[in-house]
Backbone as CSV, one residue per row, in Angstrom:
resi,resn,N_x,N_y,N_z,CA_x,CA_y,CA_z,C_x,C_y,C_z
1,MET,0.842,-1.192,0.000,0.000,0.000,0.000,0.881,1.248,0.000
2,THR,0.583,2.194,-0.891,1.383,3.398,-1.003,1.203,4.297,0.213
3,ARG,2.324,4.744,0.776,2.265,5.702,1.874,2.285,7.102,1.268
4,PHE,1.275,7.898,1.616,1.240,9.257,1.090,1.816,10.212,2.114
5,PRO,2.826,10.959,1.714,3.469,11.886,2.637,2.587,13.110,2.879
6,LYS,3.050,13.988,3.748,2.317,15.218,4.036,2.512,16.185,2.866
7,ILE,1.383,16.655,2.316,1.425,17.417,1.068,0.722,18.757,1.237
8,LEU,1.406,19.801,0.806,0.898,21.171,0.887,0.414,21.623,-0.483
9,GLY,-0.796,22.161,-0.535,-1.292,22.788,-1.751,-1.121,24.291,-1.654
10,LEU,-0.656,24.916,-2.712,-0.442,26.367,-2.718,-1.089,26.989,-3.947
11,ILE,-1.914,28.018,-3.707,-2.567,28.765,-4.781,-2.023,30.194,-4.751
12,PRO,-1.177,30.576,-5.708,-0.628,31.935,-5.734,-1.578,32.876,-6.469
13,ALA,-1.843,34.048,-5.895,-2.840,34.947,-6.486,-2.404,36.396,-6.327
14,ARG,-1.554,36.840,-7.224,-1.076,38.229,-7.181,-2.165,39.173,-7.678
15,MET,-2.239,40.361,-7.077,-3.284,41.316,-7.421,-3.051,41.940,-8.799
16,GLY,-1.803,42.283,-9.098,-1.516,43.009,-10.331,-1.604,42.128,-11.564
17,SER,-2.322,42.611,-12.573,-2.365,41.948,-13.878,-2.606,43.038,-14.905
18,LYS,-1.609,43.313,-15.720,-1.706,44.440,-16.644,-2.648,44.158,-17.805
19,GLU,-2.643,42.920,-18.305,-3.435,42.627,-19.503,-4.888,42.309,-19.174
20,VAL,-5.131,41.656,-18.036,-6.505,41.372,-17.593,-6.613,41.883,-16.150
21,PRO,-6.913,43.170,-15.963,-6.920,43.754,-14.615,-7.858,43.014,-13.663
22,GLY,-7.366,42.810,-12.425,-8.183,42.134,-11.418,-8.538,40.716,-11.788
23,LYS,-7.670,40.066,-12.532,-7.970,38.779,-13.156,-8.477,37.719,-12.181
24,ASN,-7.816,37.559,-11.043,-8.165,36.456,-10.147,-9.568,36.576,-9.559
25,MET,-10.038,37.807,-9.371,-11.383,38.012,-8.821,-12.391,38.399,-9.899
26,LYS,-11.967,38.495,-11.129,-12.863,38.811,-12.238,-13.830,37.655,-12.459
27,LEU,-15.104,37.970,-12.726,-16.118,36.931,-12.852,-16.028,36.231,-14.203
28,LEU,-15.929,34.927,-14.144,-15.983,34.076,-15.328,-17.252,33.241,-15.214
29,ASP,-18.253,33.575,-16.022,-19.561,32.932,-15.952,-20.129,33.005,-14.525
30,GLY,-20.023,34.185,-13.924,-20.646,34.425,-12.628,-19.825,34.010,-11.420
31,MET,-18.636,33.458,-11.613,-17.779,33.019,-10.513,-16.420,33.690,-10.626
32,PRO,-15.856,34.158,-9.502,-14.476,34.656,-9.579,-13.555,33.585,-10.142
33,LEU,-12.647,33.999,-11.000,-11.742,33.048,-11.644,-11.076,32.136,-10.626
34,ILE,-10.624,32.694,-9.510,-9.876,31.907,-8.542,-10.726,30.824,-7.882
35,GLN,-12.052,31.002,-7.895,-12.913,30.009,-7.253,-12.836,28.652,-7.951
36,TYR,-12.591,28.648,-9.246,-12.469,27.382,-9.966,-11.319,26.541,-9.379
37,THR,-10.216,27.211,-9.062,-9.079,26.500,-8.473,-9.344,26.154,-7.014
38,PHE,-10.009,27.045,-6.278,-10.395,26.733,-4.901,-11.208,25.442,-4.856
39,GLU,-12.194,25.330,-5.721,-13.087,24.173,-5.676,-12.376,22.900,-6.136
40,ALA,-11.483,23.026,-7.104,-10.712,21.848,-7.516,-9.844,21.356,-6.369
41,ALA,-9.214,22.292,-5.654,-8.360,21.908,-4.522,-9.191,21.284,-3.402
42,GLU,-10.384,21.805,-3.177,-11.257,21.255,-2.131,-11.615,19.801,-2.384
43,GLN,-11.681,19.414,-3.653,-12.066,18.044,-3.994,-10.942,17.033,-3.747
44,SER,-9.724,17.513,-3.569,-8.596,16.602,-3.364,-8.692,15.903,-2.011
45,GLU,-8.397,14.617,-2.020,-8.357,13.844,-0.780,-6.930,13.689,-0.261
46,LEU,-5.947,14.132,-1.049,-4.555,13.897,-0.695,-3.799,15.161,-0.274
47,LEU,-4.393,16.332,-0.488,-3.784,17.563,0.006,-4.064,17.676,1.499
48,ASP,-3.022,17.773,2.294,-3.204,17.898,3.738,-3.549,19.316,4.150
49,MET,-3.145,20.280,3.345,-3.379,21.685,3.670,-3.377,22.491,2.389
50,ILE,-4.206,23.540,2.330,-4.251,24.422,1.168,-4.054,25.847,1.657
51,LEU,-3.054,26.522,1.113,-2.786,27.912,1.438,-2.930,28.766,0.185
52,VAL,-3.283,30.026,0.387,-3.361,30.998,-0.704,-2.348,32.095,-0.408
53,SER,-1.474,32.374,-1.365,-0.489,33.445,-1.217,-0.926,34.620,-2.078
54,THR,-1.209,35.764,-1.448,-1.743,36.904,-2.186,-1.310,38.217,-1.558
55,ASP,-1.340,39.276,-2.367,-1.156,40.633,-1.871,-2.465,41.412,-1.941
56,CYS,-3.563,40.712,-2.216,-4.859,41.339,-2.444,-5.794,41.072,-1.260
57,PRO,-6.183,42.096,-0.498,-7.092,41.882,0.638,-8.425,41.261,0.227
58,GLU,-8.939,41.629,-0.953,-10.208,41.062,-1.415,-10.079,39.556,-1.639
59,THR,-8.981,39.139,-2.247,-8.756,37.709,-2.475,-8.594,36.976,-1.151
60,ALA,-7.865,37.579,-0.214,-7.670,36.959,1.098,-9.005,36.788,1.816
61,PHE,-9.857,37.810,1.757,-11.176,37.726,2.398,-12.006,36.626,1.741
62,PHE,-11.960,36.552,0.412,-12.726,35.533,-0.314,-12.230,34.136,0.023
63,ALA,-10.911,33.969,0.142,-10.346,32.662,0.478,-10.842,32.176,1.835
64,ASN,-11.072,33.093,2.757,-11.558,32.721,4.086,-12.972,32.149,4.062
65,CYS,-13.668,32.289,2.945,-15.031,31.741,2.817,-15.023,30.241,2.531
66,PHE,-13.837,29.674,2.257,-13.735,28.270,1.889,-13.114,27.493,3.038
67,ALA,-13.880,26.555,3.574,-13.444,25.830,4.768,-12.172,25.032,4.526
68,ALA,-11.973,24.561,3.300,-10.812,23.714,3.026,-9.514,24.502,2.973
69,ILE,-9.604,25.813,2.826,-8.397,26.633,2.759,-7.992,27.023,4.169
70,THR,-6.811,26.580,4.558,-6.361,26.797,5.931,-6.142,28.263,6.233
71,ALA,-5.469,28.964,5.341,-5.182,30.372,5.602,-4.697,31.059,4.337
72,PRO,-5.112,32.320,4.137,-4.459,33.132,3.114,-3.204,33.771,3.711
73,ILE,-2.135,33.803,2.946,-0.890,34.443,3.375,-0.786,35.770,2.637
74,LEU,-0.751,36.872,3.359,-0.561,38.168,2.724,0.938,38.368,2.486
75,ARG,1.324,38.244,1.238,2.749,38.317,0.919,3.218,39.772,0.840
76,PRO,4.482,40.034,1.150,5.002,41.410,1.088,5.084,41.913,-0.345
77,ALA,5.143,43.235,-0.484,5.108,43.865,-1.803,6.248,43.401,-2.702
78,TYR,7.423,43.134,-2.131,8.552,42.747,-2.971,8.356,41.369,-3.606
79,LEU,7.368,40.611,-3.116,7.045,39.320,-3.717,5.802,39.398,-4.604
80,ALA,5.401,40.617,-4.966,4.186,40.782,-5.773,4.411,41.721,-6.950
81,THR,5.620,41.721,-7.487,5.920,42.564,-8.642,5.789,41.758,-9.930
82,ASP,5.856,42.458,-11.053,5.791,41.780,-12.354,6.980,40.858,-12.584
83,HIS,8.067,41.112,-11.843,9.305,40.372,-12.099,9.645,39.385,-10.979
84,THR,8.744,39.199,-10.021,9.013,38.275,-8.926,9.021,36.840,-9.433
85,PRO,10.113,36.104,-9.248,10.128,34.691,-9.663,9.141,33.876,-8.818
86,MET,8.473,32.936,-9.447,7.511,32.103,-8.723,8.189,31.330,-7.598
87,ILE,9.441,30.927,-7.788,10.110,30.151,-6.746,10.220,30.961,-5.457
88,ASP,10.385,32.285,-5.549,10.464,33.114,-4.344,9.134,33.108,-3.593
89,VAL,8.036,33.140,-4.337,6.705,33.072,-3.729,6.501,31.719,-3.054
90,VAL,6.931,30.669,-3.727,6.780,29.309,-3.198,7.593,29.131,-1.916
91,VAL,8.831,29.590,-1.918,9.690,29.461,-0.731,9.089,30.242,0.441
92,HIS,8.597,31.436,0.181,7.967,32.245,1.235,6.779,31.507,1.847
93,ALA,5.932,30.915,1.008,4.764,30.184,1.503,5.168,28.921,2.252
94,LEU,6.179,28.215,1.743,6.640,27.000,2.412,7.223,27.332,3.788
95,ASN,7.974,28.406,3.872,8.517,28.821,5.170,7.389,29.109,6.163
96,TYR,6.363,29.795,5.689,5.215,30.099,6.548,4.537,28.811,7.004
97,ALA,4.295,27.916,6.053,3.584,26.673,6.373,4.359,25.836,7.385
98,GLU,5.660,25.704,7.185,6.442,24.846,8.076,6.643,25.492,9.441
99,GLU,6.660,26.816,9.481,6.770,27.505,10.775,5.510,27.308,11.611
100,HIS,4.353,27.278,10.948,3.083,27.216,11.669,2.467,25.813,11.741
101,TYR,2.799,24.944,10.777,2.087,23.663,10.685,2.999,22.445,10.573
102,GLY,4.293,22.618,10.668,5.187,21.478,10.591,5.696,21.220,9.183
103,CYS,6.443,20.138,9.025,7.124,19.845,7.766,6.197,19.196,6.741
104,PHE,6.488,19.468,5.475,5.788,18.859,4.358,6.816,18.210,3.442
105,GLU,6.383,17.167,2.729,7.303,16.476,1.823,7.186,16.965,0.388
106,TYR,5.957,17.273,-0.029,5.737,17.787,-1.378,4.874,19.042,-1.316
107,LEU,5.047,19.902,-2.327,4.196,21.076,-2.508,3.557,21.000,-3.884
108,VAL,2.238,21.199,-3.929,1.478,21.181,-5.179,1.094,22.621,-5.509
109,LEU,1.580,23.120,-6.633,1.333,24.493,-7.053,0.168,24.517,-8.033
110,LEU,-0.871,25.285,-7.683,-2.094,25.361,-8.482,-2.335,26.809,-8.876
111,GLN,-2.043,27.149,-10.118,-2.200,28.529,-10.567,-3.658,28.809,-10.934
112,PRO,-4.244,29.892,-10.409,-5.657,30.181,-10.694,-5.922,30.580,-12.139
113,THR,-4.867,30.868,-12.894,-5.047,31.203,-14.307,-5.379,29.980,-15.154
114,CYS,-5.345,28.796,-14.545,-5.742,27.549,-15.220,-6.994,27.030,-14.520
115,PRO,-8.175,27.493,-14.912,-9.382,27.173,-14.138,-10.010,25.817,-14.429
116,PHE,-9.674,25.168,-15.537,-10.465,24.038,-16.001,-9.799,22.685,-15.774
117,ARG,-9.348,22.422,-14.560,-8.821,21.090,-14.247,-9.960,20.083,-14.200
118,VAL,-9.686,18.849,-14.609,-10.729,17.835,-14.602,-10.786,17.156,-13.236
119,PRO,-11.944,16.608,-12.868,-12.089,15.939,-11.564,-11.060,14.830,-11.375
120,GLY,-10.478,14.769,-10.188,-9.523,13.726,-9.849,-8.108,13.997,-10.290
121,MET,-7.908,15.059,-11.061,-6.595,15.314,-11.655,-5.534,15.595,-10.594
122,ILE,-5.870,16.386,-9.595,-4.875,16.734,-8.570,-4.388,15.477,-7.860
123,ASP,-5.319,14.634,-7.435,-4.909,13.417,-6.731,-4.195,12.435,-7.652
124,ASP,-4.586,12.379,-8.917,-3.884,11.504,-9.859,-2.416,11.918,-10.004
125,THR,-2.159,13.223,-10.066,-0.779,13.675,-10.210,0.013,13.419,-8.929
126,ILE,-0.629,13.564,-7.789,0.047,13.271,-6.521,0.418,11.794,-6.463
127,ARG,-0.510,10.933,-6.830,-0.210,9.489,-6.837,0.960,9.198,-7.767
128,ARG,1.004,9.848,-8.912,2.064,9.595,-9.891,3.433,9.929,-9.304
129,ILE,3.575,11.102,-8.705,4.896,11.497,-8.215,5.320,10.669,-7.011
130,VAL,4.363,10.288,-6.165,4.698,9.487,-4.986,5.087,8.075,-5.403
131,GLN,4.299,7.471,-6.289,4.581,6.100,-6.708,5.895,5.995,-7.469
132,GLN,6.271,7.037,-8.190,7.524,7.014,-8.941,8.690,7.572,-8.127
133,ASN,8.399,7.993,-6.904,9.437,8.544,-6.023,10.238,9.617,-6.761
134,ALA,9.534,10.503,-7.432,10.177,11.549,-8.226,10.349,12.821,-7.406
135,ASP,11.185,13.707,-7.917,11.436,14.989,-7.254,10.473,16.071,-7.705
136,SER,9.989,15.956,-8.944,9.068,16.969,-9.450,8.158,16.363,-10.504
137,LEU,7.037,17.048,-10.727,6.069,16.615,-11.743,5.522,17.852,-12.434
138,VAL,5.308,17.727,-13.747,4.653,18.781,-14.513,3.519,18.156,-15.319
139,THR,2.475,18.932,-15.546,1.424,18.482,-16.459,1.770,18.976,-17.862
140,LEU,1.600,18.085,-18.831,2.002,18.347,-20.211,0.828,18.202,-21.165
141,ARG,0.963,18.868,-22.300,0.053,18.665,-23.424,0.875,18.435,-24.685
142,LYS,0.340,17.619,-25.571,1.020,17.355,-26.843,0.957,18.603,-27.716
143,ILE,2.095,18.960,-28.301,2.142,20.084,-29.233,1.499,19.647,-30.549
144,PRO,0.548,20.419,-31.076,-0.060,20.048,-32.367,1.006,19.886,-33.448
145,ASP,0.770,18.952,-34.347,1.769,18.648,-35.372,2.191,19.891,-36.153
146,THR,1.262,20.804,-36.404,1.571,22.010,-37.168,2.699,22.806,-36.526
147,PHE,2.757,22.775,-35.172,3.758,23.563,-34.449,4.866,22.688,-33.859
148,ASN,4.949,21.454,-34.306,5.979,20.555,-33.795,7.364,21.166,-34.027
149,PRO,8.215,21.212,-32.994,9.525,21.857,-33.154,10.422,21.189,-34.190
150,PHE,10.157,19.929,-34.528,10.967,19.274,-35.545,10.630,19.774,-36.948
151,TRP,9.570,20.580,-37.048,9.237,21.227,-38.310,9.584,22.716,-38.289
152,ALA,10.205,23.171,-37.216,10.453,24.600,-37.049,11.765,25.026,-37.704
153,TYR,11.804,26.313,-38.121,12.995,26.918,-38.707,13.380,28.167,-37.908
154,ALA,14.617,28.567,-38.037,15.103,29.804,-37.442,16.100,30.440,-38.403
155,PHE,16.280,31.773,-38.279,17.267,32.459,-39.097,18.592,32.489,-38.337
156,GLY,19.621,31.881,-38.916,20.947,31.839,-38.301,21.960,32.590,-39.136
157,GLU,23.233,32.402,-38.803,24.306,33.104,-39.504,24.345,32.763,-40.986
158,ASN,23.925,31.564,-41.328,23.970,31.127,-42.726,22.597,31.172,-43.388
159,GLY,21.698,31.956,-42.815,20.363,32.058,-43.378,19.384,31.126,-42.681
160,LEU,18.377,30.707,-43.410,17.339,29.864,-42.821,17.882,28.479,-42.520
161,GLU,17.635,27.988,-41.298,18.099,26.662,-40.918,17.099,26.025,-39.959
162,ARG,17.232,24.727,-39.806,16.336,24.007,-38.909,16.576,24.458,-37.476
163,ALA,15.488,24.689,-36.760,15.609,25.145,-35.371,16.148,24.046,-34.479
164,ILE,15.786,22.795,-34.775,16.278,21.654,-34.011,17.119,20.791,-34.931
165,HIS,18.360,20.570,-34.528,19.260,19.743,-35.325,19.218,18.328,-34.760
166,ALA,18.437,17.468,-35.397,18.335,16.073,-34.975,19.471,15.289,-35.636
167,GLU,20.448,14.923,-34.818,21.632,14.251,-35.348,21.265,13.012,-36.156
168,GLY,21.741,12.985,-37.399,21.563,11.807,-38.236,20.159,11.631,-38.777
169,ARG,19.284,12.603,-38.525,17.905,12.475,-39.007,17.659,13.468,-40.139
170,PRO,17.024,13.011,-41.211,16.650,13.941,-42.267,15.468,14.806,-41.791
171,MET,15.186,15.839,-42.544,14.013,16.660,-42.236,12.760,15.811,-42.393
172,PHE,11.900,15.852,-41.392,10.659,15.069,-41.468,9.727,15.714,-42.484
173,THR,9.260,14.924,-43.420,8.359,15.437,-44.447,6.922,14.987,-44.234
174,ARG,6.732,13.893,-43.475,5.379,13.382,-43.241,4.993,13.592,-41.781
175,ARG,3.772,14.065,-41.597,3.260,14.269,-40.243,3.351,12.994,-39.430
176,GLN,3.091,11.850,-40.060,3.082,10.572,-39.339,4.453,10.201,-38.771
177,ASP,5.523,10.783,-39.299,6.871,10.446,-38.853,7.386,11.360,-37.742
178,LEU,6.661,12.418,-37.436,7.130,13.384,-36.447,7.227,12.751,-35.060
179,PRO,8.337,12.955,-34.340,8.380,12.541,-32.938,7.402,13.396,-32.137
180,ALA,6.722,12.800,-31.191,5.801,13.570,-30.355,6.588,14.572,-29.519
181,ALA,6.056,15.764,-29.390,6.675,16.804,-28.564,5.590,17.374,-27.648
182,TYR,5.992,17.862,-26.481,5.042,18.280,-25.452,5.441,19.629,-24.868
183,HIS,4.449,20.334,-24.317,4.734,21.591,-23.623,4.061,21.577,-22.257
184,ARG,4.637,22.299,-21.314,4.023,22.431,-19.993,2.774,23.289,-20.119
185,ASP,1.676,22.853,-19.512,0.435,23.622,-19.635,0.140,24.485,-18.408
186,GLY,0.929,24.357,-17.346,0.768,25.219,-16.181,-0.316,24.818,-15.199
187,GLU,-1.057,23.724,-15.481,-2.179,23.387,-14.614,-1.726,22.896,-13.245
188,ILE,-0.686,22.063,-13.205,-0.188,21.551,-11.928,1.330,21.401,-11.999
189,TYR,1.994,21.888,-10.962,3.401,21.586,-10.718,3.483,20.969,-9.326
190,ILE,4.278,19.929,-9.183,4.525,19.357,-7.862,6.038,19.268,-7.678
191,ALA,6.497,19.670,-6.502,7.936,19.602,-6.223,8.164,19.090,-4.812
192,HIS,9.189,18.252,-4.656,9.616,17.846,-3.323,10.153,19.081,-2.614
193,THR,9.860,19.203,-1.334,10.271,20.418,-0.634,11.795,20.562,-0.561
194,SER,12.535,19.467,-0.617,14.000,19.574,-0.643,14.460,20.227,-1.941
195,LEU,13.736,19.990,-3.041,14.066,20.623,-4.315,13.776,22.120,-4.240
196,ILE,12.656,22.468,-3.619,12.308,23.880,-3.463,13.381,24.606,-2.662
197,ARG,13.921,23.930,-1.649,14.990,24.538,-0.840,16.250,24.790,-1.658
198,GLU,16.366,24.107,-2.792,17.494,24.340,-3.695,17.188,25.457,-4.700
199,GLY,15.983,26.046,-4.593,15.605,27.124,-5.490,14.988,26.666,-6.791
200,LEU,14.392,25.460,-6.803,13.828,24.903,-8.028,12.396,24.423,-7.811
201,ILE,11.572,24.567,-8.839,10.225,23.986,-8.831,10.210,22.713,-9.666
202,THR,11.018,22.670,-10.708,11.194,21.437,-11.486,12.677,21.099,-11.521
203,GLY,12.961,19.812,-11.512,14.354,19.375,-11.547,14.496,18.021,-10.906
204,GLY,15.740,17.533,-10.830,15.965,16.206,-10.285,15.276,15.166,-11.152
205,LYS,14.764,14.128,-10.533,13.995,13.119,-11.258,12.597,13.686,-11.498
206,THR,12.309,14.013,-12.753,11.045,14.663,-13.098,10.133,13.696,-13.836
207,THR,8.888,13.665,-13.425,7.883,12.858,-14.117,6.806,13.793,-14.651
208,ALA,5.853,13.234,-15.372,4.841,14.063,-16.018,3.480,13.386,-15.989
209,TRP,2.466,14.197,-16.162,1.091,13.716,-16.293,0.559,14.317,-17.577
210,LEU,0.200,13.462,-18.543,-0.239,13.939,-19.854,-1.693,14.370,-19.800
211,ASN,-1.916,15.614,-20.113,-3.238,16.226,-20.035,-3.899,16.141,-21.410
212,GLU,-5.007,15.411,-21.486,-5.640,15.220,-22.789,-7.065,15.769,-22.851
213,HIS,-7.532,16.409,-21.771,-8.888,16.965,-21.841,-8.899,18.216,-22.717
214,ALA,-10.066,18.590,-23.186,-10.178,19.614,-24.228,-10.249,21.034,-23.701
215,PHE,-10.144,21.215,-22.396,-10.437,22.532,-21.824,-9.204,23.258,-21.306
216,GLY,-8.044,22.885,-21.778,-6.826,23.480,-21.259,-6.656,24.927,-21.677
217,ILE,-6.381,25.788,-20.705,-6.108,27.185,-20.992,-5.342,27.774,-19.815
218,ASN,-4.444,28.701,-20.117,-3.729,29.454,-19.092,-3.963,30.921,-19.418
219,ILE,-4.760,31.602,-18.605,-5.264,32.929,-18.955,-4.222,33.999,-18.631
220,ASP,-3.671,34.598,-19.695,-2.708,35.693,-19.549,-3.150,36.955,-20.275
221,THR,-3.974,36.806,-21.299,-4.326,37.932,-22.164,-5.843,38.042,-22.307
222,PRO,-6.346,39.192,-22.809,-7.780,39.303,-23.086,-8.285,38.235,-24.044
223,ALA,-7.457,37.841,-25.004,-7.863,36.780,-25.938,-8.035,35.461,-25.198
224,ASP,-7.151,35.185,-24.240,-7.289,33.974,-23.427,-8.596,34.017,-22.640
225,TRP,-8.921,35.201,-22.103,-10.160,35.329,-21.325,-11.380,35.042,-22.206
226,MET,-11.370,35.550,-23.408,-12.473,35.298,-24.329,-12.587,33.810,-24.644
227,GLN,-11.450,33.150,-24.811,-11.473,31.708,-25.063,-12.055,30.964,-23.864
228,ALA,-11.686,31.402,-22.656,-12.233,30.771,-21.451,-13.748,30.945,-21.378
229,GLU,-14.234,32.107,-21.761,-15.677,32.336,-21.765,-16.378,31.401,-22.750
230,ASN,-15.708,31.072,-23.841,-16.284,30.158,-24.826,-16.261,28.703,-24.355
231,LEU,-15.338,28.375,-23.455,-15.178,26.990,-23.002,-15.943,26.674,-21.718
232,VAL,-16.240,27.688,-20.922,-16.654,27.435,-19.540,-17.948,26.630,-19.447
233,GLN,-18.920,26.884,-20.324,-20.179,26.148,-20.232,-19.990,24.670,-20.556
234,GLN,-19.171,24.376,-21.546,-18.892,22.971,-21.870,-18.207,22.284,-20.690
235,TRP,-17.245,22.992,-20.079,-16.516,22.416,-18.952,-17.447,22.193,-17.764
236,LYS,-18.314,23.144,-17.483,-19.251,22.987,-16.364,-20.214,21.830,-16.602
237,GLU,-20.621,21.653,-17.830,-21.528,20.546,-18.137,-20.834,19.214,-17.864
238,GLN,-19.555,19.129,-18.197,-18.820,17.876,-17.990,-18.587,17.600,-16.510
239,THR,-18.458,18.634,-15.689,-18.078,18.449,-14.286,-19.201,18.816,-13.329
240,LYS,-20.429,18.931,-13.805,-21.513,19.438,-12.958,-21.834,18.560,-11.766
241,ASN,-21.492,17.282,-11.815,-21.772,16.404,-10.684,-20.629,16.375,-9.660
242,ILE,-19.573,17.130,-9.940,-18.407,17.135,-9.053,-18.304,18.448,-8.278
243,PHE,-18.404,19.564,-9.002,-18.229,20.866,-8.370,-19.575,21.497,-8.065
244,SER,-19.559,22.539,-7.245,-20.829,23.104,-6.747,-21.398,24.212,-7.613
245,TYR,-20.516,25.113,-8.080,-20.944,26.295,-8.836,-22.119,26.999,-8.193
């Protein structure tokens, strides 16, 4: 039987957003964007604690409405700039958690800009990293063949050249021959706390969880927000028996 270590969930929610102002508390189909992540985290059976790191009093007050969220952490201004590395936010939250609640073995990072996680996904990723005894986990999506990096070009010193030099391989001419390539989708990151202490969120022995549901989005721009508005009803219909809305 798998032993599950003590696991901390962290939802980072900075107030400033230049392209979509007030993004985390902005209503998406009648619900603040961040609530989608709150409710997904509440459904997890393997998160021992959920914290919210924010510089926004409104977000902190809203987080207190959810029983599963242990506490909002009001982060200092120097950790809420456009250039603040996420690892600094994570380390600050981990220090707070361990000072007040004891040690944790893994931290699960849940960004509110990815609202459409599927039911069971958080616990599935936790099981994956624990069973594989890995140091970190990322959720991935397959890059569409049209944008596969093995078909990409770049301008170099000698003019146009292949962006990826596959040793001994000719240029792929058929879609069916392309090696599969993947990108991080931002929905879930998990890191062992010892890795975080080294200043890393991903690294060491890294595993992945392949995300194949149709609702993946990471909201950074107004165009992303419009896409989310187009997807939200389909996503709610698929998950209506799981979440409350």
